C-alpha positions in Angstrom: -6.3 -5.3 16.7 -6.2 -2.8 13.8 -8.7 -2.4 11.0 -8.0 -2.0 7.3 -10.2 0.5 5.3 -10.0 0.6 1.5 -11.9 3.7 0.4 -11.8 3.3 -3.4 -14.8 1.6 -5.0 -12.8 0.5 -8.0 -10.8 -1.8 -5.7 -14.0 -3.5 -4.8 -15.2 -3.6 -8.5 -12.0 -5.5 -9.2 -12.3 -7.8 -6.2 -15.7 -8.8 -7.4 -14.9 -8.9 -11.2 -17.5 -6.2 -12.0 -17.4 -4.7 -15.5 -14.0 -4.4 -16.9 -12.4 -4.6 -13.5 -10.8 -7.9 -12.7 -9.4 -9.4 -9.5 -6.1 -10.3 -11.2 -5.5 -6.6 -11.9 -5.3 -5.5 -8.2 -1.6 -4.7 -8.3 -1.7 -1.7 -6.0 -4.0 -0.5 -3.2 -4.3 2.6 -1.1 -5.5 1.9 2.4 -5.9 3.3 5.9 -5.1 1.3 9.0 -7.6 2.3 11.7 -7.3 2.0 15.5 -11.0 1.3 15.9 -14.0 0.5 13.7 -14.3 4.2 12.9 -13.0 5.4 9.5 -11.8 8.7 11.1 -9.7 7.0 13.7 -6.7 6.6 11.4 -3.5 5.0 12.7 -1.5 5.1 9.5 -1.9 5.1 5.7 -0.2 2.9 3.2 0.0 2.4 -0.6 1.1 -1.2 -1.5 2.4 -2.3 -4.8 3.1 -5.9 -5.8 5.6 -7.0 -8.4 3.2 -6.4 -11.3 2.3 -3.0 -9.9 5.9 -2.0 -9.7 6.5 -3.2 -13.3 3.5 -1.1 -14.4 4.9 2.1 -12.8 8.3 1.4 -14.3 6.8 0.8 -17.8 4.6 4.0 -17.4 7.5 6.0 -16.0 5.5 6.9 -12.9 6.4 7.3 -9.2 10.1 7.8 -9.9 10.8 8.9 -13.4 13.8 7.6 -15.4 15.7 10.9 -15.0 15.2 11.1 -11.3 18.4 10.9 -9.2 16.8 8.1 -7.2 15.7 6.0 -10.2 18.7 3.7 -10.3 18.4 3.0 -6.5 14.6 2.3 -7.0 15.4 -0.2 -9.8 18.1 -1.9 -7.7 15.6 -2.4 -4.9 13.0 -3.7 -7.3 15.6 -6.2 -8.6 16.3 -7.4 -5.1 12.5 -7.9 -4.6 12.2 -9.9 -7.8 15.1 -12.1 -6.8 13.5 -12.7 -3.4 16.4 -11.2 -1.6 14.1 -8.7 0.2 10.4 -9.0 1.0 9.6 -5.3 0.7 11.0 -1.8 0.6 9.7 1.6 1.5 9.6 4.0 -1.4 8.7 7.2 0.5 7.4 8.3 3.8 5.2 11.4 4.1 4.8 13.9 6.9 2.8 17.1 7.1 4.6 19.4 4.7 7.6 17.0 4.1 8.4 13.6 2.7 11.4 11.3 2.7 12.7 10.0 -0.6 13.5 6.3 -1.2 17.1 6.6 0.0 16.0 7.9 3.4 13.4 5.3 4.2 15.5 2.6 5.8 14.1 1.8 9.2 17.5 0.8 10.7 15.7 -1.0 13.6 13.5 2.1 14.3 9.8 2.1 14.1 8.4 4.2 11.3 7.1 6.6 13.9 10.7 7.2 15.1 11.7 8.5 11.6 10.5 12.0 12.5 10.7 15.2 10.5 11.2 18.3 12.7 8.9 17.1 15.5 6.4 15.5 13.2 5.4 11.9 12.9 4.7 10.3 9.5 1.2 9.5 8.5 1.6 7.8 5.2 4.1 5.6 3.2 4.5 3.8 -0.1 5.6 0.1 0.2 6.7 -2.1 -2.6 6.4 -5.8 -1.9 7.6 -9.0 -3.5 4.0 -10.3 -3.6 3.3 -12.0 -6.9 -0.5 -12.4 -6.4 -3.3 -9.8 -6.5 -3.6 -7.6 -3.5 -6.8 -9.2 -2.2 -7.9 -8.5 1.4 -6.4 -11.8 2.4 -3.0 -10.9 0.9 -3.1 -7.4 2.4 -3.8 -8.8 5.9 -0.9 -11.3 5.4 1.5 -8.5 4.3 0.5 -6.1 7.1 0.9 -8.8 9.7 4.3 -9.7 8.3 5.6 -6.1 8.3 3.8 -4.6 11.3 6.6 -5.4 13.7 9.2 -3.8 11.3 7.1 -0.7 10.6 5.5 0.0 14.0 7.7 -2.1 16.4 4.5 -3.8 17.5 2.8 -6.9 16.2 -0.8 -6.3 15.2 -3.6 -8.5 14.0 -5.7 -7.0 11.2 -9.2 -7.4 9.8 -11.0 -5.6 7.0 -13.3 -2.8 8.1 -16.6 -1.9 6.3 -16.0 -4.6 3.7 -18.0 -3.8 0.5 -20.2 -6.8 -0.4 -20.7 -7.7 -4.0 -24.2 -6.2 -4.1 -23.0 -2.8 -2.7 -20.1 -2.8 -5.2 -22.5 -3.6 -8.1 -24.8 -0.9 -7.0 -22.0 1.7 -6.9 -20.6 0.5 -10.2 -24.1 0.9 -11.8 -24.1 4.5 -10.5 -20.6 5.3 -11.6 -20.4 3.4 -15.0 -23.8 2.4 -16.3 -25.6 5.2 -18.0 
């Protein structure tokens, strides 16, 4: 069992439709996978983007800008996602003091931990999925269970850790946004 921790309060504002945040707008999420129910016992970190999230970063010229040498490859991977020919692709893999660009993220039957950089294991990656729906906790769990064998060469079950409830989210929102 692994646990999913989403640190950003605005994710929970969206999940509970608080203020101008809406559940249908959860098109990307930054999360940590934990080994135990301890937020400091991090197994791995992931940013997920669904199709709408990818379209937003393309429109806003973020992540990989139009002039980048990897831009055309990124767009070709996105097109494969949209056509349903692939379920996901890894956009980048990060190591301490190093990262792999999109063209060097193919797992080729390796676990993500086997893609080392001079004696370092990765701690974080960006994954683009063909998910059409909002990245709700239920969809995140489904995605992680689907790709865990590919990424880690081990099948894991997942559950959310330290789930914000609506009251806690509303209380934080009132502190952050209501003056």
